[in-house]
C-alpha positions in Angstrom: 7.3 33.1 42.7 10.0 35.8 43.1 9.4 39.0 44.9 9.2 40.9 41.6 6.8 38.4 40.0 4.4 38.7 42.9 4.5 42.5 42.6 3.8 42.3 38.9 0.8 39.9 39.3 -0.6 42.0 42.1 -0.2 45.2 40.2 -1.9 43.8 37.1 -4.8 42.6 39.2 -5.2 46.1 40.6 -5.0 47.5 37.1 -7.6 45.2 35.6 -9.9 45.5 38.6 -10.0 49.3 38.8 -9.9 49.6 35.0 -12.9 47.4 34.4 -14.8 49.1 37.3 -14.1 52.5 35.8 -15.4 51.3 32.4 -18.6 50.0 33.9 -19.0 53.2 36.0 -19.1 55.4 32.9 -22.8 55.1 32.1 -23.9 54.3 35.6 -22.6 57.7 36.9 -24.2 59.5 34.0 -27.6 58.1 34.9 -27.4 58.0 38.7 -24.8 60.6 39.7 -21.5 60.1 41.4 -22.5 59.8 45.0 -25.4 57.3 44.4 -23.1 55.2 42.2 -20.3 55.3 44.7 -22.5 54.3 47.6 -24.3 51.4 45.9 -21.2 50.1 44.2 -19.4 49.9 47.5 -22.4 48.3 49.2 -22.3 45.5 46.6 -18.5 45.4 46.9 -18.7 44.8 50.6 -21.3 42.0 50.0 -18.7 40.4 47.7 -16.1 40.8 50.5 -18.5 39.1 52.9 -18.9 36.1 50.5 -15.1 35.9 50.2 -14.8 36.1 54.0 -17.2 33.2 54.5 -15.3 31.1 51.9 -12.0 31.9 53.7 -13.4 30.9 57.1 -14.6 27.6 55.7 -11.3 26.8 54.0 -8.9 28.1 56.5 -8.5 27.1 60.2 -9.4 29.6 62.9 -11.5 32.8 62.9 -10.9 36.2 61.4 -7.8 38.2 62.3 -9.0 40.9 64.7 -6.9 44.1 65.2 -5.2 43.7 68.6 -5.8 47.2 69.9 -7.9 50.3 69.7 -5.0 52.1 68.0 -4.9 49.5 65.2 -8.7 49.7 64.8 -8.4 53.5 64.5 -5.7 53.1 61.8 -8.0 50.9 59.8 -10.8 53.3 60.2 -8.6 56.2 59.0 -7.6 54.2 55.9 -11.2 53.6 55.0 -12.3 57.2 55.6 -9.3 58.5 53.7 -10.0 56.4 50.7 -13.6 57.5 50.7 -12.4 61.1 50.8 -10.2 60.4 47.7 -13.1 59.1 45.8 -15.3 62.0 46.7 -12.6 64.6 45.8 -11.9 63.0 42.4 -15.6 62.9 41.4 -16.1 66.4 42.7 -13.1 67.7 40.8 -14.1 66.0 37.5 -17.6 67.4 37.9 -16.2 71.0 38.2 -13.5 70.9 35.5 -12.2 69.4 32.3 -11.3 65.7 32.5 -8.7 66.2 29.8 -6.8 68.6 32.1 -7.4 66.9 35.4 -7.1 63.2 34.6 -3.3 63.3 34.0 -2.9 65.1 37.3 -4.6 62.3 39.2 -2.9 59.6 37.2 0.4 60.9 38.5 -0.5 59.5 42.0 1.2 56.2 41.2 4.4 57.9 40.3 4.2 59.9 43.5 3.7 56.7 45.5 6.8 55.1 43.9 8.8 58.3 44.7 7.7 58.3 48.3 8.5 54.6 48.7 11.9 55.0 47.2 12.9 58.3 48.9 11.4 58.0 52.3 10.9 54.2 52.9 14.2 53.0 51.4 12.8 50.8 48.6 15.7 49.6 46.5 15.0 50.3 42.8 18.0 50.6 40.6 19.2 50.1 37.0 16.9 48.5 34.5 14.0 48.2 36.9 14.1 51.9 37.6 14.1 52.8 33.9 11.3 50.3 33.2 9.1 51.8 36.0 9.9 55.3 34.6 8.7 54.2 31.2 5.5 52.8 32.6 4.8 56.1 34.4 5.3 58.0 31.2 2.9 55.6 29.5 0.3 56.2 32.2 0.5 60.0 31.7 0.2 59.5 27.9 -2.9 57.3 28.4 -4.5 60.0 30.6 -3.7 63.0 28.4 -6.3 63.9 25.7 -4.4 66.4 23.6 -7.3 66.8 21.1 -9.7 67.8 23.8 -7.2 70.4 25.1 -6.8 71.9 21.7 -10.5 72.3 21.3 -10.8 74.3 24.5 -9.0 77.3 25.8 -7.3 76.3 29.0 -6.0 78.8 31.5 -3.4 77.0 33.7 -3.6 79.9 36.1 -7.1 78.9 37.3 -8.3 75.4 36.4 -11.7 74.4 37.8 -11.5 71.3 39.9 -7.7 71.3 40.1 -7.5 71.9 43.9 -9.7 68.9 44.5 -7.8 66.7 42.1 -4.4 67.8 43.4 -5.4 67.0 47.0 -6.9 63.7 45.9 -3.6 62.9 44.1 -1.5 63.5 47.2 -3.9 61.7 49.5 -4.1 58.7 47.2 -0.3 58.5 47.1 0.0 58.8 50.9 -2.8 56.2 51.4 -1.1 53.7 49.0 2.4 53.9 50.5 1.2 53.7 54.1 -1.3 50.9 53.3 1.7 48.9 52.1 3.5 49.7 55.4 0.3 48.7 57.4 -0.6 45.4 55.8 2.9 44.1 55.2 3.3 41.2 57.6 -0.3 41.3 58.7 -3.3 39.2 57.5 -3.9 41.3 54.4 -7.4 39.9 53.7 -9.1 40.8 57.0 -7.5 44.2 57.2 -8.7 45.0 53.6 -12.1 43.7 54.7 -12.3 46.1 57.6 -10.9 49.0 55.6 -13.5 48.5 52.8 -16.3 48.3 55.4 -15.3 51.6 56.9 -14.9 53.2 53.5 -18.5 52.0 52.6 -19.9 53.4 55.8 -18.1 56.7 55.3 -19.6 57.1 51.8 -23.1 56.2 53.0 -22.8 58.7 55.9 -21.7 61.4 53.4 -24.8 60.7 51.3 -27.0 60.9 54.4 -25.5 64.2 55.5 -25.9 65.6 52.0 -29.4 64.2 51.9 -28.7 62.4 48.6 -31.6 60.1 47.6 -30.1 56.7 47.0 -32.6 55.7 44.4 -31.8 53.4 41.5 -34.6 53.8 38.9 -33.8 51.0 36.5 -33.4 47.4 37.4 -30.6 46.8 34.9 -28.4 49.3 36.8 -28.3 47.1 39.9 -26.4 44.5 37.9 -23.9 47.1 36.7 -23.4 48.4 40.2 -22.8 44.9 41.5 -20.1 44.3 38.8 -18.4 47.6 39.7 -18.2 46.6 43.3 -17.0 43.1 42.5 -14.2 44.3 40.3 -13.2 47.0 42.7 -12.9 44.5 45.5 -10.8 42.4 43.2 -8.4 45.3 42.8 -8.2 45.9 46.6 -7.7 42.2 47.3 -4.9 42.0 44.6 -2.9 45.0 45.8 -3.3 44.2 49.5 -2.1 40.7 48.8 0.8 42.0 46.9 1.8 44.6 49.5 1.7 41.9 52.2 4.0 39.5 50.3 6.4 41.8 48.4 8.8 44.7 49.1 8.2 46.1 45.6 5.8 48.9 46.5 6.6 50.9 43.4 5.9 48.0 41.0 2.5 47.3 42.5 1.6 51.0 42.7 2.6 51.9 39.1 1.0 48.8 37.5 -2.2 49.2 39.4 -2.1 52.9 38.6 -2.3 52.0 34.8 -6.0 51.3 35.2 -6.7 53.7 32.3 -5.4 51.1 29.9 -8.2 48.5 30.3 -10.7 51.3 30.6 -9.7 52.8 27.3 -9.5 49.4 25.5 -13.0 48.4 26.7 -14.5 51.8 25.9 -13.0 51.6 22.4 -14.3 48.1 21.9 -17.8 48.3 23.3 -18.7 52.0 23.4 -16.8 53.0 20.2 -15.1 55.9 22.0 -12.4 57.7 20.2 -8.8 56.8 21.1 -6.1 59.4 20.3 -2.8 58.7 18.8 -1.1 59.7 22.1 -3.2 57.3 24.1 -2.5 54.5 21.6 1.2 55.2 22.0 0.8 55.3 25.8 -0.9 51.9 25.7 2.0 50.5 23.8 4.6 52.0 26.2 2.7 50.5 29.3 2.4 47.1 27.7 6.1 47.1 26.6 7.0 48.1 30.1 5.1 45.3 31.6 6.8 42.9 29.2 10.2 44.3 30.3 9.4 43.7 33.9 9.5 40.0 33.2 13.1 40.3 32.0 14.6 42.6 34.6 
């Protein structure tokens, strides 16, 4: 496979993994709350990672890749904690303000990641590929923007509840993504993603303990949903980490995985009968068309 083809496949894997996980989390968060859902979904996700690790050890020769120094361990820990902070900031911001206003802000992290990669890390993106990525980014913003909801509410742009949290989460998510590429590129992507996910799960659990959140799941059926959320999220991390380790196309992986709103909206429309606006439909078409164009550039 070519460098670009690997990036496209990895980005689509991230998009589907996070998109399906977000769809499954809709009702779970409503019933359990964001912190409880985050903690248990990541516990199940790490259990999936353990199963994958066992399979990898059985199939591959040798043991797990171990970070060679304390500094590398500290870097992996920082990546896990930072990603946990991003999750907590996003859910806190959405809890304070209007999703219709805040969602497009957070959706822009993929474009910011691509910009950082191109400007500061020398990624070569020119001509048709640059235009295609720009179109995909516009489609992502269209997917995230709910114009009808904004019209029904009076929004003061001078003071938007939840905006500081979402803005900080957006910057941190972009920084995490572009430096995660730099970190795993050339390393054993699986084991470093495994350690990072473990530290992220521990950080979320410690946050719940400090906040004295009762990690109670009242209904048995919710355990299955939490398990699926964790499994699909792990699929997303595995996909992007593999892509970042094998390709130099950071912007392609970041933008495609950042289009996770597309499968979320499609599934919500199909199974929850949620309303889809004309702008979101157009955004879906732009993203899909952009993905098709990537195969030709």
